[in-house]
N, C-alpha and C positions, 0 to 999 in steps of 0.2 A: 349719261355719261360717258365721256370721249373715249376712242378705241383710236390706236395710234395706230397708223399704216407703215407696210414698209417696202421700199421700192425693189419691183422686182427685175432681174435682166431679162434681156430678149431669150433668152436661152433657156431660162427659167419660164417665161410664159409660154414659149413654145413647146415647151414640155408640158406644161400645165393644159395647154390645148389638148394634147394628145391623152394626158391623162383623165381629162373632163368627159372627152369622148369617149373614152372608154367606160366610164361610170354610166354616162346617159344609155349608153349600148346595154349594159347588165340591167338599166333601170328598167328597160322594156321588156324583159325577160322574167322568169321565176324557175327557182328549182321544183316547186311544185305547178305541172302546167294545167292544173285547174283554178290558178289564180292570177290574177291580173297585176302586177306590180307598180306602184305609184311611188315614182322617184319625187322625194321633197329636199330641194337643197337650202341648205340655211347657213350664217354664219355663226361662230361660236365653236366652243370644244364640246365633242362628243360625252354626253352625262355618263359618268361612271357606272351608272346604274341603265345603261342604256337598253340592254339585252332583255333584262326583265321589264322596263318602260315599252318597249316597243311590244313584245309579246302581249303586254295588257292593252296597248293601244289596239291592237290588230284583233284581239278577241274581242273588243267593245267593237269596233268598225264594221267586224262580220256578222254581227247580231242583226245590221240591216244590210249591208252589201258583201254577201257571203264569198263573193269574187273578188275581193279586193285585197288587197295586202301593201302597207305602207313601208317603206324603204327610207328613213331619214339618212341625209348624207351632210357632215358637217365640213363647213372650211373655217380655218382662222379667222378673226376679226381682221388681223392686218393684211389678209391676203384676198378676203371675199370679194371687197369691191373689183379688182384687178381681172380675176379669176372670174367672174360673174359676167364683165364684159368680154372676156374671152368664149364662154357660154354662148353669149349673144350673137357674137360676130361670127364665131365659127358655125352657126345654126343647128347647138347641140340640142337632142331632141329631149331635154329632160321633161318632168312633167309639171311640178312647181317648183318656183324656186322665188325666194326675199328679195322684192324687186331693190334695184338700183338706177337712179336717174328714171323714175317710170314715166314721164310724159316725155324725155326725149326718146326712149328706147320705145315708148308707143308709138310716136309719131314716124318713128322708123319702120314700125310693122314687126318689129320682134316678137310681140306678144300673142296669144290667142283672143278674139274678141270675145267677151263674155257676157255680152248685153241681153242675148236671147238666153242662156243657160242659167242667168240668176235670176229669169224669171219663171223658169221652168225646174230644171234639175235642182237649183239652191234656193227655190222661192223662200221658203221656211228660214233660210238662214239672212238672204237679202233683208227680208221685212224687218228684221231686228237689228237693222244698222241703223243709226242716226243716218237721216238724209243728207244732212251737212257732208258726209262721206261721197255718197255717190255723185253730188255739185262737183266735188274738189277732184274726182278720179274721172270724170268725163274728157274725153279727148275727142273734138271733132264730131260730137253727138254718139260716140260708144265709149263703153268702160271696158277697161282691158287690166283691173285688176280687184283683187278682195281686199279690203279693208279691216285691221282690226278694229274693232268697235273697243274705242276704250276712252282716251284722252282726247277727244273731239274738238276740246280747247284746252290752252295751256298758259300759265304765265311764267316768265323768268323770273326768279326769287333770287334774292341775296341769303344762303345759308349759313349759319352762323353754328359754330362748335361750343354746344351748351357746356362742356365743360371749362373752358374758357369764360364764358357769360359768367356761370356760378362763381368760379374762382376769383374773378375781379369786379364782380357784381356790376354788371355790365347790363343795359337795359336796351334790346333792338327793337321795341316794339315802334318806336316813330320811325322806323326806317322806312322811307315811302321810294326813294332816289338814292341813285350813288353818292348825289352830295352829302346824305344824312347819314353815310356812314364815318363820316371825317373824323368825328369825336370817337365814336368806338376804335378807328383804325388807330388814332394817335394812341387813346389811351393802351392798347392791347401790346403797341409796336414797343412803347418806352417799355416793358415788362420784359417782352419778350423779342427783341429785335432776331433773333437767329431763326422764328416760325415765320411764315409767308402769313402774313396779315392779312392779305387777298390773295389766294391761291389761284392765279390764274397763268395760261403758258400758250404757246403755241396752236392757234386755231381758234382761239377765244375771240368771241364777238360780241361788242357792246350791244346793248339792246335798247332802240327807241321804245317809248312807252306805245305807241298803237301805228306802227308802221309793218306793211308786209313788203317782202321780195320776191317778186313775180319770177326771177331767176334765180331764185334762191340767195343766199346773203353773203356767198363768195363773192357774187357781182354786186354795184353799188346801186342798182333801180331798186326803187322804192313806190308804193303810192301808200297813201294815209287808209289805214284801216276803217275807220269812220265815215269814211266816204263825201265828208264837208269838202275837200280839197281832191279834185281828180286829177291832177298834174302827175305824170311820172318824173321822177326826178333821181338825182345824186343823192345819196342819203348823207354824204360827207359834205354835201354845200347846206345841209338846212341848219338853221341855229341850234335846235334840240342838239343832233349829232356833235356838232363841235364843241357846246357847252359841255356834252358827256365826255367827249374826249380830251379836252382842257382839265377836266376833274380828274381823269384817269392818270392824264400826263402829273399833275400835280402830286398825286398818288405815287408813281412813280420815283419822281424826283426827292419824295422824303421818305423812300426805303419800303412803303408798305406794299407794294408790288415787286416779285422777285425782279432783280437786276436782269436776268437772263431770260426775261418772260416770253420775250418775241421767238426765241429759238429754243426753247426748253419744252421738254416732251415728259417733264416731271410727273408721273402720277401721284395723286395727293389722296391717298384712300381715304376713306369715309371713316371709316373704324380708328383711324389712326390720329394723334395728335401733332401731326404734322400742318395745320394749318387753322386759321382763324374765322377768316369768312371764302366763301365760294360762290359762286352762281351757279344755281339749279333751276331745272325747268319741272315745273310741276302741275300737276292735272288732278281733276276730281276724282278718278279712281285711286290715286295715290293717296286717299284720306288724310289731306294735310300732310306732316311730316312722318306719316306712317310707314310709306314706301323706302323713305330715305334712309330711316330707322332701323328698318328692316334689314338694310344692305348695309349698314353699320355694325349691326350684330347688339344693338342697343336700344332699348325703348325710350332713353330720353337725350341721345345724344347729338340731335339735330333739331336746329328753331330755324324757319324761314318766315321773311318778309318779303311779299310781292313789290316788284317795280315794274312790270307791264302791267295791261289791261287784258279782261278775257276774252276774247274772240274765236268764234269759230272758223279757221281759217283755211288758205289752201294750204300751206307748210302742213298744218295738224293733220288733215287729210288725209296727207300723203307719207307720216312718219312709219309706218308699217304695213306694208302691201305684200300680198302673195299673188303672183302671175303665173301664167301656164304658158310654156314654149308653144309658139307657131306651129312648130313642127313636133311638139307631141303626138304620138301614135293613142294617147291614151286621155284626151280631154274631157270627156264624161266623166271618167272615173277619178278624174284629178279634181273636179266641182265637185264630183260626190262627196270627196274626202273633206274639202274645205265646207260643205254643208254641214258635216256632222261635226267638226272643230268648232264650229259657230253655232252649232244647237244641242249638243249631248252634253251635258254636265261632268257624265263621270269620265267620259274619254279627256276633256279640256284639264280637268283637276286633276287627274293622274299623272298628265304630262307638267302643267307650271308649278302644281306643288309638290311633285313627286308621288313616290307610290302610297296609295294608304295600307298603313298598319305599319309602315315604314318611316317615311317623313312625315306624315301625318295622320290623326284619327278624327273622327266624327267626335264633337261635344253637344251638338244637336242636330241630327240626320235632317228631322225637317225643316229646320230653319237656315240648313247649308251652313254651320257653324263647326269649325273645326280648330284643333291645337297642334301647332306642331311640334315634332318631336326634336331631340337632339341630335337627329341624323338627318335633320332639315338644314342643309348648308349648300355652299356653292360647289356646281359639279352634281348635284342629283336633281336638277329638275331644270326647265327651260322657262326662259323669261316668258312672264304672260303678256307685255306690251307687244310681243312679237307673233301669239301664236294663235289667239281666236277672240273670239265676244267674251269681253271681260265681263260682262252683266250676267254670264251664268257661271261666273266663279264662286267660289265656297269663301266663305270670309272668315277669319280670325277670330277665336270668340272675345277678342278683345276692342274689335269695332262695334260698334253701339247700332241699333237702329236709328236713332237720331243722325248718326253720322250717315248712313247709307240714305236716309231721306235728303239730307243737304246735298249729296252727291248727286243724286236725282232732280234736286231743284235748281241748282247751281246750273247743270247740262241743259234744262230747258230755259233757264233764263239766260242765259250768253247770247252776247249777240253773233249773229255771222258779218264775218268782214265783208267789206265793199267789195273786196275782190277775190271771195270764194267762187270757185269756177271757172275764174279767169285762167287759161292755158295758153301762153303766147306760142305763134307760128314763129318760130326762130329759123327757119329753112333759107332765106333770104340773107341773112346777117352771120351765118356760121363763120366767116371769116372774120369779123368786126368782135364777135363774141369771144372767140380764141386770143386774139390780140386784146382784148379787155381784160380778161382774165389773166393773161401773161403781165399785163401792167398792175393789176390787184397783188399777184404774188410778190411783189416787190414791197406792197405798201400797207397789205392788209393786218399782216401780224403787228408792225411797227408803232400804225394807229390804235391799233384796238387794246393792245396791252398797254398803252399809256409811256412806250418808250421813245415814241419821238414827238418834238413840241406840234400841236397836230395843224394850226393854220397856215406855217410855211409848206408842211409838207404836204398838205391838201391841195394848195397853189400849187406844187411842182407835180404832184399826181395828176391834176386835172390839168395839166398841158400836156402831158402823156395820156390821158383816156380821150383829149381830143385826135390828138394823131393815130390812135387806136381805132376809132371810129363811133365812138360815143355818140355822137348826135344823130347819127343816121341809124343805130338802134335804139335810141331813147323817142324818135320819131316815128320807127316803125310799132315800139310798143305803145306808144300814146295814142296812133291811129287804132290800133286793135282794141287797145282800152276803152278808148271812146264809143268803138261799136259796141263793146261788151257791154258796156252800161246802158247805151239805147237800148238794146236788144232784150235787158233784165225790165224796162219798163212797161 
């Protein structure tokens, strides 16, 4: 689900730096001199039941580590990336933080090297994580972050509002691509022209079926996930992407896509009937549509059909990462907290489900089955995708043993992307990447939302990319990717 950020003024950023520095200092001391306080910064709003939650968490932590006290610090989604950047550049001595721009900051030396601590202090937690994550987090032979073991692969899907599917007797089962959406969008738009048939907006990215973006999908560089073609390409020059964009442009012209999509930050809430289709990312720990339906607050609100292939990828490996500051005074204690969040079911579940007896209760403790109460709602838990090893989470009693086995089988059978573990060194092309990013900021939204006629727009964009240094960056990436593939053999 997208979080729309806001731009901070210079004065606000400066004030944030002072505030965060102060927070960092507080995180290094304790009202109880017998305890080491581990600060843990994360995006999001502070839970309404935080006091009870952190009390229960520390009680559990102190069963194993009596001298540690955890202190979670929350920063709003719209401000987190900016404030995290300030924390990194100011050398704030935070202990744990939810990483942003992991590879770049790791290469800058902002994070503590976890390589040895993972094999000692957090050995049990380390061994429980899918090896694909460690490949995706290794930078110059070292590991600087602890991942959330969850959706190690994911697929982009077209999500359908089942309320409308039922109302108009529409069947989405044949949708395997953007092209296949046409008859359903047409039928729905005819009946509901004022409701977004395909609810997309600013920041939306169209998805090729099997490509990986080594510098992130805000930049145009891609490689094929299957490894059959080893060339680093401009995704917008590939026939597949151009066809997708032409399809989306046709939908835009027909009114299926909101006319202000390229500039709109409208939130189409899952639970509302303000949309017919949308693009959502789904992985094995979502148990099909279960996670989306939980978010929507209804068990059959959403139906999904995948439009991309399942690969364990670099992008998925870096979805959610906890890092320790290089200047942290409590590196070992921070790693001990990570160890427990990834091995202690009682600790983790009373954070991500809320409190036992309040937000949920066991229906079968031995099997780890629970049922949520009417107090389980937004503001009373922290998302599982950003907290700890999802393999030790309790499951709702509606999740069957067959679904759990299917999840395990799908993870085991998912292929690794050819580019998994490829971490480019961009130190010699920083200026060019900045220039390319500036060009893409002009064209990405109008192309991906279908607003612009793709072919002439891409031709114009490519000329500007060339002037920005695209060829130099492409050559640098190609040389490194060739070496990466050769070293794997």
